[in-house]
N, C-alpha and C positions, 0 to 999 in steps of 0.2 A: 359152449359149456364142455369143453372136452373133459374137466378134473371133476366137476358138481355132476356130473351125468354118472357116476359111479361111487357118488357118496349118499347112500342113503338111510347110514346111521353113523354115530359115534365110533364105533369100530374100525369101518372103513376107512377112518382117518388113519389109523396107526399103518398102514396099508401103502402110504402115500410119502415121496421122497422130500427132502427141504423144496428142491424149486414146485412140486405139483404143490406144495400145503401154499408156498407163497400166491403161484396163480391162483389157487382156490380163494381165499382172501379174495383177488379181483373180481372174480367172475361170481360170490356174493354179494360184493358192493354193488355190481351191476346189476344183480336181479334184484337188491332190495331199491335201488334208485328209480328202477323202471317200475315197477309195483306199488310205491309208495309217490310217486310224480300221476299214477292215477285214483288210487285210495286216498292220497294222504294218510297222514301219519308221523311215526317220531322219526324222523331221518337222520339227523346228524349225531345224534346218543346212540343211534344204531349202531352206525357207518364207523364210529370211533373206537367201538370193541371187537370186530370182526376178528383181528390177530388174538386178542384175549380167548375169544369162544373157543375158536377154533384150538388154542395152546391149551384149555381148559379140557377140552372133552377129547383132546391126544390123550392128555396124561388121567385123567377121569375115568371112571364106567359107569355115568349115567346110564339107566336109572338108579343102579344100584349104590353108587353112589351118589349123596345128592347135591346138588347146586340148585342155589336159593337165590332169585334174581330180583335186586330189591326194585320196586318201581315196576317195573317193566318195558322203561323206554327204550332199553338195550336189547331186549331181547328177540330181536327178527333174527339174525342169524343162527341163535342160538335154536329154534323152529325150524329155520333151514336143514341143520343137521342134525335133527334128531324125527326124520322122516314126514316131516311136513312141506317136502320140497316143489312139492308137485301141487299142494294146496295153499303156496305162501300167497300166490295172484288172488286170492280171492280174502287176503285178511283185511280185516273193521269191516268189510259188508257183510248184510245179512245171509246170515246159516255160513259164513265163514268164519276162516279163524280170527280168534280172539285179538286183537293189539296187544294184548300182557299173558302174560303167563297165566293158564287156565288148568287145574288140577284135572277137571274133565277132558280135557282136550287131548292131553296126552303123560304118558309116566311119567316122560321127562320132566315135568313141570311140575318140581317137588312142592311147590307149594305158590300159591296165585297171589297177584299182586298186581295193585294197579294206583296205592297211595305210597308216600314213601317213608324208608327210614324201618321197613319191619322186617330187614332181611336176617339181621345180624341175631335178633331175638329167634325169628325162626331157625337158623341155621342152630342156635344154642339147644330149642328142644328137639330139634334130631338128633343131636349129639349125646341129649341125655336118654333119651329112647335107644339107641344104639348101646350104649352101655348097659342101662338095666338090662336088656334083652341082651347081652352078652355078645353082640354082633361086631362088625369089623369095617362099615364102611367110612367112607372119609365125607367130611362133612365141609362145604365151601359155602361162603356170603360172597355176594358180589354189590357193593354199593357205590354210590356217584360220593362225589363231593359236596354234591349238593344236598344230597339224602344228610349229610352228614350233619349239616345245621339244623334237623327235626333231632331232638329232648330222646327220642324212644331210642337211637341208633348208640348213644350213650349209654340210657337203661339198659340195653342188650350186651355196649362194651363193658360195664362195671359188671354186670352178673359174671358174662362169659369168663373176664379175670379170674372172679371169684370163686366160682366153681373148676378152673384150670380144666376142660376139657378139650381134648383133641379135637381140632376144627381150624379151617382156616376162614377170615375175613379178607379178602381184594378189593382194597380201596383204589377205584378207578378215578381216577382224578385229572380232569381233561380241563386243566385251569381256566374253569369257570368263577372256581370258590378259592381253593387252595393251588396257589402257584408258586408251584417249587419248582426251581431250577433243576434238568439230569443232565448233568456231564460225564462225560466216559468214566470217571476213575469212580464218582459215586455208583454208577450201573456195576463197574467192574467188582467193586467193594461189598455192596451189596450181593451179587450173584456168589462170592468168594465168603461170605457166611451164612450162606445158605449150603453148603458143603459139611458134612459131617466130623472132618479133621479141625474146621474153624471153629468149631461149636465144641469140641471134644478137649481145645486147647482154653478156650473160653471158661470151660468148666473146671476144666482144674486150677487156671489163676483166683477164681471165686472159690475154690474149695481150699486152695492155700492159702489167703490170705484170712477165712475166716479161723485160720487158726492162732491168729496174732491177736494176741492178746491186748487190749487197751483201745489199739484202736483200729482194727481188723472192721470193725462194723463199718468206722467211717472212711476206710478206704475203700470195702466194695462199696461203696455209695458214690464216691468218688469216680472209681472205674467205670460205674455204669453211667454215670455222667457224660463224663469222657467219651465215652462211645455213642452219644447221642449227639454230642459235638458234631460228627461227621453224618449222622443218619439222623433228618429232623420228626423221628418218633418217641419224644420223650414222652410227651401225654399217654402214650399207649404203651409203652413200656411200664409208666407208671400202673397202668391200670390191670396189667399183668397178662400182655400180649407180649410177643418176642415181636420186634419189628425187623420189616424186611425192606430196603426201599429208600430212595425211590429206585422204580428201575422203568427203561421203555418201554411203552406199553406196544410197539409193532413191529418189533422183532419174533418172527416166530417159532424160530428155531432156541433163541434166547431165554425166552418166558417158559417154554419147556424145558428146558433144562433148569431152571430156576423151581420151578411146580415140583420135577422129579425131585428134586433135594428136598424142597420142603417138606414131602410127602411124610418123610421120616422124624421129621419135632414133635415133641410134645410137647403138651399145651396147646392154647390160645395164640394164632400166627396171626399176622397183621402185613401183606404185601401189596406196598401202596406201588400205583403202574400209573404213569404218567401217558394218556393217550389225549388225540387231540380229537376233538369233538368235529366231525363233519369229515374224518379225513376220508381222502380218495376223492371225494366230487368238488372242488375247487369253490362255487357258490356257496355250497356248505360251511365249506371251512372259513372263508372270509365272513359269513353272517351266518354263526350256529344258532343266535338267537332266532333269526327266524326261520329259519330249517331245523328248529327244536320239534315243533309240534306246526306241519306246515300241511297246506290242503292242496288242491291240484297242482301242476307245475309243469312248465319246458325245459328236460332235461336237456336237450343246448343250451338253452337263454338261463337257465335257473332261475326264468320268471316265473311268480305265482300266480295262476289265475283272480282275478280281483273281482270284485262285483263292486257298484255305484251306490247301494241301497247303504242307511245310515242304520249300523246295528244299536242295541241297546244300550252294547258297550261304550259304542264313540257319544251317544247323545250322554249318556253320564259323564264321561271323561271331560266334555267339552262344558255340562253344567257346573261342575265341581268346581273346574280352574274358574268360570265366569262367576262363581258364586264367593271364591276363597280371594280373587280381586278384592270385594269388600268387605270381607270379614276375614280378621287378621288369625282368627282363632280358630280356623276350621286347617285340621293338619290329618294326611290320609297314611294310612298304612298299609300294605299287605304281606304275604304271604311267598316270597318269591316270585310273584306273577303278575309283576308290575307291566308287561306289554298285553297278557293276558286277560287282564282289568280294568285297563286304559288307564292307570295310574304312571304307564311312562312319560306321557305328556306333564301329567303334573307335577312329576319330578325335576324335568326340563325347566317348569315356570317357580317353583316353590322349592329347591333343593333343602333349604332348610326347615323345611314344613311333611318333609317326604320320609318315610321309613320303611323300607324293607326289612324284614326281621329275619328270613330266611325259612325253609322250611318248619315252621315253627307256631302252628296257629294257635296253641291255650296260650302261650307267652303276647302273640300279636292281641289278643282279646284282653288279656288283663295290662298289658299295657296300655291298651287306649282305655279301658277301665282308670288309670292312675291320672291319664293325660284329661279324661273328663272331669275327674277332682279336684285337678289343680286347673279346672274353667276354662280348657281348650275347649275344641268341638271335634272331638278325633272319628274320623269316617274311615270303617275298617272291612276292604271289601276282598272276600275272600270269593272261592267257588263254594258253591252250595255243599257239593260233596266233601268240599275241603272241611270246611265249617265244624261237619260233624265231630271232626275230632277236638272240639274245644266247649263243646257242651257243658261242664262242668264251670269253668272260666266265666260262660255269659249266664248261669245259674247264679253262681255264689257269687264273681267278680264285679258283673253288670247289673244285672235285674235285681238282687237280692238289697243291690245298696241304691237301685234307681238310679244310677248314671247314664246321661244322656250321652253315651254311645250308639251311634249309625253305623249297622251292618249293610253293607249292599252285597246281594248274592247274587253273581252271576251267574250262570249256566244251571238255573235250577229249571226242574224238567228235563226234558230227554233231550241229550246231546247229541244223540246217536253212536257213530262208531267208534266212541272208546266204552261204549257198554256198560253194564251192571256196576264198577267198581267209579263209574264216571256221571251217570246219570244222576240231578238232583230231585230223586223222587220223594226225600224224605221230610225236608224242610217244613213245610206248614206244620206236618205232624209233630214231630221233635220239639218245636219254637210254640207249637200252640198250647203246650199248657206250663207255662213257665210264666207266671206271673209278672205284671210292669214293662212286659213288649207290648210295644206298636205294629202289629205285623202287614205288609200292604203289597199289594203288586199292580202295575201299570197294566191298564187298557192299550197301549201304545207309546211312545218312545215321547209324545208331548206330555203327558201325565208321567212318565218317568222324572222328568225334569222338576215337575211342582213335587212330588214327592219327594223329590231329596231338599226342596228350597223346607219342604212340611216339617218334615225330618230334624234338618238343622236347627228351625225355630221353635222346636216344641218342648227343649227341655226335659226329651225325656227319652228311654233306650228303645231305638226303632231297627224293624227288617225290613229293608226292600229287596224281591225278587222275581228275576227277570229272566228270559230267556239269553239263550247265545245267538238268537237269528239276528233276522233284520227287522226292524221296526215294521209297523201297519204300513206306512208311507204317508202321517197324516202331517200336516205342517206343522213345525213347531212356533210355538208364543214366543215374539222375542224377549220377553222375563217371564223368567217362572212366577207361580204366584203359591202361599200358603191354603193347603185342601183344610175342611173340616174332620178333622182326626175321625173319624169310627161313621162318616157318612160317603152312602155310596151313592149311586146318579142311573136312574131308568134312560135306557140308551136309545130302548123303543117302545112303545107305549103298545096292548095286545089285551085280550079278553080272553083267550081258549086256554092257554100254556103260559108257562112263565121259566124261561132260561135264566139259571144265578149263575153269573159266571164270576170267577176271579183271575186277573190275569190277560195275558195277551188274546184269550179263548172267547173274549169278549167279542171280535171283528167274528171270529167262528161261529159265534152264536146270532149274529144279526146276518149272514149270509145262511147261516139253517133257517131262519126266521122267511126269508127270502125262497128258499123252497117249500116250506108249510104255506107260504100265499097261492100256491099252486093247488093245493089239498084242502082250501077253504078254512086252512085253519090259522089262525090271526094271536100273535106270540109277543108277551113280553121279554123283553131284553133288559137285565139289570148288570150294570156293572156293579159290582159289592168294592172294588177297590182293597176295604179293609177285611183282612180275617181276624181281629182281634187291635179294638173292640169292634164284633160285629156290628152290620145296623141293621138290629131288631126291628126297627121302626118303619125301614121299608120292606121287609118280608110279609111283618102283618100287613101292611097297607095293599100289597097285590094278594095277600091273601084274600082278602076281606071282594076280590074278585074276580079268582080263579084258584082252584082246589088240585091244580095239578105245577108238580114244580121238576125241573132236570136242572140237579147244579153241574159244572165244570171244572176240572181243576186238573191241575200238570203234575200232580203229586199222587203218593199211595194215600186209596180211599180209606185205609185205616187213622183213625185220627187228624184225620184234616179238611178241609172246607165243607164237603158233604155234609160229613157227620155233625158239624156246629148248625149245620141248618136244617138237621133233622130233631136237635135237640131244642131248637126253637118252636118246631112244629110240633115236636111230639105232643098227642094226645086229642090231635085234630084231629078234623076229616082229609088232611092234605095227603096227596099221593106224591112222592120224593123218589124218583130214581138218580141216583149219584152217575157221571161219568169219570174218571179218574183212573189211576194206576193199578192195577191186581196186586195182590201180595206175595208180590213173588219179585227176583231181581233178575230186571228187564233184562233183555238179550241187547246185543250190541245190533245195526244195523242206522242204513240214512234215517235223519228224522224223521221223512216224509213217508216211510215206510212204515217207521210204527206206528206214527201216528193215524195213522189210516188203518189198521191192524189192531190198535185199542180204542177207536173208537172220537179221536179230538180233528174229524173232519167235518164240513158241514152235511155232509152226507151223514156221517155214524150222528151228529148230533139231531138232525131231520127223523131220521130212524127211530132213534130213542123215542122223540117222542110220536112218532105215527105210533108205537110198538102199545106205547099207554092208552090212546084211544082206541085200537084195536082188543087189546086185553080187557079194556071198559065194556065194549059192545059183547065180546064172551062172556 
């Protein structure tokens, strides 16, 4: 690491020559590949922006200049170049670096991000602050073509074009969504457009034709449209941006020259850069989707470490396909996460009944609502952390109209290394207050298939939430059956205390009950299944036998399952302790480490019960 060893901050880049900058890019790539192979992470996207990141930090002066990265999938090279290279091996590990931009981690992370399409709005905010304070720093937003499918990105573009603030938006097009071809002529013309002389000529021509009476306005429009025949940026030009590009994104020196020229352009500018996802690592170049968010893998072969355990995601995928063969009304929707939600297999089987709407969760929900209103059975599969962006659509378009949309929330609860932006910590709480919803969570993978069948047969808006983890390992019934909505089940009889669990922690409670047997404590374990409607009868029945309860949910304690149980038992002699997530954004780390810290282990549950007995004696 001869070059990387001497680069400790962005200022050190300016001391390097052309050859050293190219070598630095190779060394950064190798550092990213080696680290992600051990820790997992967003590999392909980070490899694709190495040269662009180097060029940005060479031209701009972070942290004085504000560089805002969208989502953060592409932040790894940025972290290495901004004083964190010695800690980079800790990325996504407990107490290590975050996998996303994080304001508390570094002054170079101008704005935190883990969800997409926020960068343009944030960059505009910095530009407005700069002008109010009469400061002179530059503002740069870097957004991927995938993030451009999000409506928030276009809201930011529209307002930026209207306010005409000096800011640069770099559209990183890795040809996954916007497949623009870049030839030598286009690249040359794009570079030419950024130099002062070319822009002055354009301004003089526009000023001259404005003096032509009668057809000056029409002629200006013609010139503007003639310009965009050569450059595919008409949309951005019409929104008030100066469009530059597309340009090749892996030539550092060319990028530096273009960025230097762009710095002097007044108003909002959009630079369209073409990069290759997975650049520099052949397995990732060949399979960029596979290496977008990847677990541990062998660097030499590119083989990802796999397990044979059946995940909830796989069981959902297989069950939906099975049900769709018998019911032609079933359609599936996702928001740019077909592989993550398991709908990629559904898409192959039923291409005309599958819809990937892009990073547009709100649209996905309203679209699903209309499908339901038209007589279909839409299944809207979106991660728990992303469905947060569509709360109004769930309330206004689905629940208020009582339309039978089935929401399948993968990655509910703790997701591990992606941390606070991705933990599904709040869905039970923010959905609990919405009328008409049926909310359920399976105790195991077999119950998941029954819940999916139940939801699709219910003619009600339903939510099924589950973990990204492997299932409990139970045998799957051959055919899914319909459960009675709002009814739980006693998983183990007892007498001394009752564990009320929703979701996969039913098995955790069963193991905790075994530990308590050693202390001569006999515990009930109840699989509640449904948060809404809550099985009040089963709670009251157990209350007639014991007055001690422990609830467990992998969700925020505020507004969730435990609070609902307390509401049922309010005014009685019951003592209720709740295990759940605290009122904070939970840090990143492995799911195993986090579950131990927050009490989601058999030992943690058993200790909570033992403390109740100890407190009673005292």
